[in-house]
C-alpha positions as CSV (number, residue, x, y, z in Angstrom):
1,M,33.2,116.1,72.6
2,S,35.1,115.2,69.5
3,A,38.8,115.9,69.0
4,P,39.9,118.8,66.8
5,E,39.9,118.3,63.1
6,R,43.4,119.7,62.7
7,P,45.7,118.6,65.6
8,S,48.9,120.4,66.2
9,L,52.2,118.9,65.0
10,R,53.1,118.4,68.6
11,E,50.0,116.5,69.3
12,L,50.6,114.5,66.1
13,A,54.1,113.6,67.2
14,T,53.1,112.8,70.7
15,V,50.3,110.3,69.7
16,F,52.5,108.6,67.1
17,L,55.5,108.3,69.4
18,K,53.1,106.6,71.9
19,L,51.8,104.3,69.2
20,G,55.4,103.5,68.1
21,T,56.3,102.6,71.7
22,I,53.4,100.3,72.5
23,A,52.3,98.9,69.1
24,F,53.3,95.3,69.4
25,G,52.2,92.4,67.2
26,G,53.0,93.4,63.6
27,P,51.1,95.3,60.9
28,A,47.7,93.8,61.5
29,A,47.8,94.7,65.2
30,H,49.2,98.2,64.4
31,I,46.2,98.9,62.1
32,A,43.8,97.7,64.8
33,I,45.4,100.0,67.4
34,M,45.3,103.0,65.0
35,E,41.6,102.2,64.1
36,A,40.9,102.4,67.9
37,E,43.0,105.5,68.5
38,F,41.9,107.7,65.5
39,V,38.4,106.5,64.6
40,R,36.8,105.6,67.8
41,K,38.8,107.5,70.5
42,R,40.0,110.7,68.9
43,R,37.6,110.8,66.0
44,W,40.2,112.3,63.7
45,L,39.0,110.2,60.9
46,S,35.7,108.6,59.8
47,A,35.6,104.8,59.5
48,E,35.3,105.4,55.7
49,D,38.4,107.6,55.5
50,F,40.4,105.1,57.6
51,A,39.4,102.2,55.3
52,D,40.3,104.2,52.2
53,R,43.8,105.0,53.5
54,L,44.2,101.4,54.6
55,A,43.3,100.2,51.0
56,A,45.7,102.8,49.6
57,A,48.6,101.6,51.9
58,N,48.0,98.0,50.8
59,L,48.3,99.0,47.2
60,I,51.8,100.4,47.3
61,P,55.1,98.7,48.4
62,G,56.4,99.0,51.8
63,P,55.2,98.5,55.4
64,S,51.4,99.0,55.3
65,S,50.9,100.0,58.9
66,T,53.8,102.7,58.7
67,E,52.3,103.9,55.4
68,L,48.9,104.2,57.1
69,A,50.5,106.3,59.8
70,I,52.0,108.5,57.1
71,F,48.7,108.8,55.3
72,I,47.0,109.9,58.5
73,G,49.7,112.5,59.1
74,Y,49.3,113.8,55.6
75,M,45.5,114.0,55.8
76,K,45.6,116.0,59.0
77,R,48.6,118.3,58.5
78,G,49.9,118.0,55.0
79,W,53.5,117.5,54.2
80,L,54.9,118.4,57.7
81,G,52.2,116.0,59.1
82,L,53.4,113.3,56.8
83,I,57.0,113.5,58.0
84,V,56.1,113.9,61.7
85,A,53.6,111.1,61.9
86,G,55.8,108.6,59.9
87,S,59.1,109.5,61.8
88,S,57.4,109.5,65.2
89,F,55.9,106.0,64.6
90,I,59.3,104.6,63.4
91,I,61.8,106.3,65.9
92,P,60.9,104.5,69.1
93,A,61.2,101.0,67.5
94,A,64.5,102.0,65.7
95,L,66.1,103.2,68.9
96,L,65.0,100.0,70.8
97,V,66.2,97.7,68.0
98,S,69.5,99.5,67.9
99,S,70.0,99.0,71.6
100,I,69.2,95.3,71.2
101,A,71.6,95.0,68.3
102,A,74.3,96.5,70.3
103,A,73.8,93.9,73.0
104,Y,73.7,91.2,70.2
105,V,76.9,92.3,68.7
106,R,78.6,92.5,72.1
107,Y,77.2,89.2,73.6
108,G,76.4,87.2,70.5
109,S,72.8,86.3,71.4
110,L,69.4,87.7,72.1
111,P,67.8,88.3,75.5
112,R,65.2,85.6,76.3
113,M,61.8,87.0,75.4
114,E,59.9,83.8,75.0
115,G,57.6,84.3,78.0
116,I,56.6,87.8,77.1
117,L,55.9,86.8,73.5
118,Y,53.9,83.8,74.7
119,A,51.4,86.0,76.7
120,I,51.3,89.0,74.3
121,K,50.4,87.1,71.1
122,P,46.9,86.0,72.3
123,V,46.1,89.6,73.2
124,V,47.3,90.7,69.8
125,I,44.9,88.3,68.3
126,A,42.0,89.8,70.2
127,I,43.0,93.3,69.1
128,V,43.2,92.2,65.5
129,V,39.8,90.3,65.6
130,Q,38.1,93.4,66.9
131,A,39.7,95.6,64.2
132,V,38.6,93.2,61.5
133,W,35.1,93.3,62.8
134,N,34.9,97.0,63.0
135,L,36.4,97.5,59.5
136,A,34.2,94.8,57.9
137,R,31.1,96.7,59.2
138,T,32.3,99.7,57.3
139,A,33.8,98.1,54.2
140,V,31.2,95.5,53.4
141,K,28.4,98.0,52.3
142,T,26.5,95.6,50.0
143,W,25.8,92.0,49.4
144,W,28.1,91.8,46.5
145,L,31.0,93.3,48.4
146,G,30.3,90.6,51.0
147,L,30.6,87.9,48.4
148,L,33.8,89.6,47.0
149,A,35.3,89.6,50.5
150,V,34.6,85.9,51.0
151,A,36.1,85.2,47.5
152,C,39.2,87.1,48.6
153,V,39.5,85.0,51.8
154,I,39.3,81.9,49.7
155,L,42.1,83.1,47.4
156,N,44.2,84.0,50.3
157,F,43.8,80.4,51.7
158,L,44.8,79.2,48.3
159,N,48.1,81.1,48.7
160,V,47.4,83.6,45.9
161,D,49.7,86.6,46.1
162,P,48.2,89.3,48.3
163,L,48.8,92.0,45.7
164,A,47.0,89.8,43.1
165,V,44.1,89.4,45.6
166,L,43.7,93.2,46.0
167,A,44.0,93.7,42.2
168,F,41.3,91.1,41.7
169,A,39.0,92.7,44.3
170,G,39.4,96.2,42.7
171,L,38.8,94.9,39.2
172,V,35.8,92.8,39.9
173,S,34.1,95.6,42.0
174,G,34.8,98.1,39.2
175,L,33.4,95.8,36.4
176,F,30.3,95.1,38.5
177,I,29.6,98.8,38.8
178,A,30.4,99.4,35.1
179,A,28.1,96.6,34.1
180,R,25.2,98.5,35.7
181,K,25.8,101.7,33.8
182,K,25.0,102.7,30.3
183,A,27.2,101.8,27.3
184,G,30.3,103.7,27.3
185,A,30.8,103.8,31.2
186,A,33.1,100.7,30.8
187,S,35.7,102.8,29.1
188,M,36.5,104.6,32.4
189,L,38.1,101.4,33.7
190,A,41.1,101.8,31.5
191,M,44.1,102.5,33.7
192,P,47.8,102.7,32.9
193,G,49.7,99.7,34.2
194,A,52.7,99.8,36.5
195,S,55.7,97.5,36.7
196,L,56.1,96.0,40.1
197,G,59.0,93.9,39.3
198,A,62.4,94.5,41.0
199,G,65.2,95.9,38.9
200,A,68.4,94.1,38.2
201,A,70.8,93.5,41.0
202,I,72.4,96.7,42.2
203,A,75.9,95.4,42.5
204,S,77.9,92.2,42.7
205,A,79.1,90.7,45.9
206,V,81.4,93.5,47.4
207,P,82.8,94.4,50.9
208,I,80.2,96.0,53.1
209,S,79.8,99.7,52.5
210,L,77.3,102.3,53.6
211,A,76.5,103.1,50.0
212,G,75.8,99.5,49.1
213,L,73.8,99.0,52.3
214,F,71.7,102.1,51.5
215,L,71.0,100.9,48.0
216,S,70.1,97.4,49.0
217,F,67.6,98.5,51.5
218,L,66.3,101.2,49.3
219,K,65.5,98.6,46.6
220,I,63.8,96.3,49.2
221,G,61.7,99.1,50.5
222,A,60.6,99.9,47.0
223,V,59.4,96.5,46.0
224,V,58.3,94.5,49.1
225,F,54.6,94.0,49.5
226,G,53.1,92.1,52.4
227,S,54.1,91.2,56.0
228,G,57.4,90.8,57.7
229,Y,57.6,87.2,56.5
230,V,57.6,88.6,52.9
231,L,60.5,90.9,54.0
232,L,62.4,87.8,55.3
233,A,62.4,86.4,51.8
234,F,63.8,89.6,50.3
235,L,66.4,90.0,53.0
236,R,67.6,86.4,52.6
237,A,68.0,86.8,48.8
238,E,69.8,90.1,49.0
239,F,72.1,89.6,52.1
240,I,72.7,85.9,52.2
241,T,72.4,84.6,48.6
242,R,73.6,87.6,46.7
243,L,75.9,89.7,49.0
244,H,77.0,87.0,51.5
245,W,76.9,89.6,54.2
246,L,74.8,87.7,56.7
247,T,74.5,84.2,58.1
248,E,71.2,82.4,58.3
249,K,71.2,82.6,62.1
250,Q,71.9,86.4,62.1
251,L,68.9,86.9,59.7
252,I,66.6,84.8,61.8
253,D,67.6,86.7,64.9
254,A,67.1,90.0,63.1
255,V,63.5,89.0,62.1
256,A,62.8,87.8,65.7
257,V,63.8,91.2,67.0
258,G,61.5,92.9,64.5
259,Q,58.7,90.7,65.7
260,F,58.9,91.1,69.4
261,T,59.6,94.8,69.5
262,P,56.8,97.4,69.1
263,G,56.4,99.5,66.0
264,P,57.1,98.6,62.4
265,V,58.4,95.1,61.6
266,F,60.6,96.7,59.0
267,T,62.9,97.9,61.8
268,T,64.4,94.4,61.2
269,A,66.5,96.5,58.7
270,T,67.8,98.6,61.7
271,F,69.1,95.4,63.3
272,V,70.7,94.2,60.1
273,G,72.3,97.5,59.5
274,Y,73.8,97.6,63.0
275,I,75.3,94.2,63.0
276,L,76.8,94.9,59.5
277,A,78.1,98.5,60.0
278,G,77.4,99.7,63.6
279,L,75.3,102.7,64.5
280,R,75.8,104.4,61.1
281,G,74.7,101.2,59.4
282,A,71.5,101.1,61.5
283,V,70.7,104.7,60.6
284,V,71.4,104.1,56.9
285,A,69.4,100.9,56.7
286,T,66.4,102.5,58.5
287,V,66.3,105.6,56.4
288,A,66.7,103.6,53.1
289,I,64.0,101.0,53.7
290,F,61.4,103.5,54.9
291,M,62.1,106.3,52.3
292,P,60.1,104.7,49.5
293,G,57.1,104.6,51.7
294,F,57.2,108.3,52.5
295,L,57.6,109.2,48.8
296,L,54.9,106.8,47.6
297,V,52.4,108.2,50.2
298,A,53.3,111.8,49.2
299,V,52.5,111.0,45.6
300,S,49.4,109.0,46.2
301,G,47.9,110.8,49.2
302,P,46.2,113.6,47.1
303,L,44.7,111.0,44.8
304,V,42.5,109.2,47.3
305,P,39.8,111.9,47.5
306,R,39.8,112.3,43.7
307,I,39.3,108.6,43.3
308,R,36.1,108.9,45.4
309,R,34.6,111.4,43.0
310,S,34.5,108.9,40.2
311,A,31.9,106.1,40.4
312,I,34.0,103.5,38.7
313,A,37.3,104.4,40.5
314,G,35.3,104.6,43.8
315,A,34.0,101.1,43.2
316,I,37.5,99.9,42.5
317,L,38.6,101.4,45.9
318,D,35.6,99.8,47.5
319,G,36.7,96.4,46.3
320,V,40.2,96.9,47.5
321,V,38.9,97.9,50.9
322,A,36.9,94.7,51.1
323,G,40.0,92.8,49.9
324,S,42.2,94.4,52.6
325,V,39.7,93.4,55.3
326,S,39.8,89.8,53.9
327,L,43.7,89.9,54.1
328,M,43.5,91.0,57.7
329,A,41.0,88.3,58.6
330,V,43.2,85.6,57.1
331,V,46.3,87.1,58.9
332,A,44.2,87.0,62.1
333,W,43.5,83.3,61.5
334,Q,47.1,82.5,60.7
335,L,48.5,84.3,63.8
336,A,45.8,82.8,65.9
337,R,46.9,79.2,65.0
338,A,50.5,80.1,66.0
339,A,49.6,82.1,69.1
340,I,46.8,80.1,70.8
341,V,48.6,76.9,71.6
342,D,47.0,75.8,74.9
343,W,44.1,76.6,77.3
344,F,46.1,79.4,79.0
345,T,46.6,81.3,75.7
346,F,43.0,80.6,74.7
347,I,41.7,82.2,78.0
348,L,44.0,85.2,77.5
349,A,42.7,85.8,74.0
350,A,39.0,85.3,75.0
351,A,39.4,87.5,78.1
352,S,41.0,90.3,76.0
353,L,38.4,90.2,73.4
354,I,35.7,90.5,76.1
355,A,37.6,93.4,77.7
356,L,37.9,95.2,74.3
357,A,34.4,94.6,73.1
358,R,32.4,94.8,76.2
359,F,34.4,97.0,78.6
360,R,36.4,99.0,76.0
361,V,39.7,98.5,78.0
362,N,42.6,100.3,76.2
363,S,44.7,97.8,74.3
364,V,47.9,99.4,75.7
365,W,46.9,98.2,79.2
366,L,46.0,94.7,77.9
367,I,49.4,94.3,76.2
368,A,51.3,95.6,79.3
369,T,49.4,93.3,81.5
370,A,50.0,90.3,79.2
371,A,53.8,91.2,79.1
372,L,53.9,91.2,82.9
373,I,52.1,87.9,83.1
374,G,54.5,86.3,80.6
375,W,57.6,87.7,82.4
376,V,56.4,86.4,85.8
377,T,55.2,83.0,84.7
378,H,58.3,82.3,82.7
379,A,60.9,83.8,85.0
């Protein structure tokens, strides 16, 4: 029996609090876990709806997996669902990162997590691979979308900017459909452009203030596309090069915390906020960096169904979906190269993939088991 089409706000909060607590591995893994939870397990979304929201999340600045959660909340319960889903996904990680930051400020170092990370990473790879396969089966509807997806993979390996890859995929797909229509259909492709460049620096180097902290993270949240590694570049430019508020070591430690804790990688901002201005700084930084994502989803959420009603706009969205799957595939490959470093990690990844695909073991149990193995073997 399928899950209800309109879950209660309490149910929405419960499931996203759970995901925010156990979603290790970064955006690609978060997307994989959400696909398993909402498409296959609860059946709240069709595979097509999920792929469309993923494509939309990839087209706007901010953390893609968090924005996907916000999209799902908006789709199921409107504005209240948008706030509940996004906040519930962010809060567990923000609280955990704040606790780690407090220990960091007091003791000057991070707890040793190498063993846990060593064992969790191969499991995350298996989760991502399964998600890429499931999404590809939905996204690659035709032979030319398949060719487009391959072209996007090649562009990614050539280090073309991810946003440019998605724009390329959407444009080529739209032009392909337009070329098959009668004269005049091509005019539907005209779309207003949008400036993606960051504005001028907000302020010169000044003593740390909550207002300055808020504006810095608000700017970053409004312009960052891509993964946590892209976020690292923005944080370095803002807080080391421009403001001189952080040291290189502090920034590296902040990104490490964002990587090994569950939930959004953007909670790196929570850590930075805490070490700069205590608990108030953590709250301010977290609210500021995630606020643009909530606003952008609120604006773009109602547009996705309308896009599907237009043949040309729908084709553009199909291309972006195919490009998004290609991005995930390349991320999976890059993560695998870093995570599968010996026979033990290879066996963990292979066993996890079999458990997921053949026996449909819940990814939460696989991650928990891997964490325990890593803790015991590296004690």
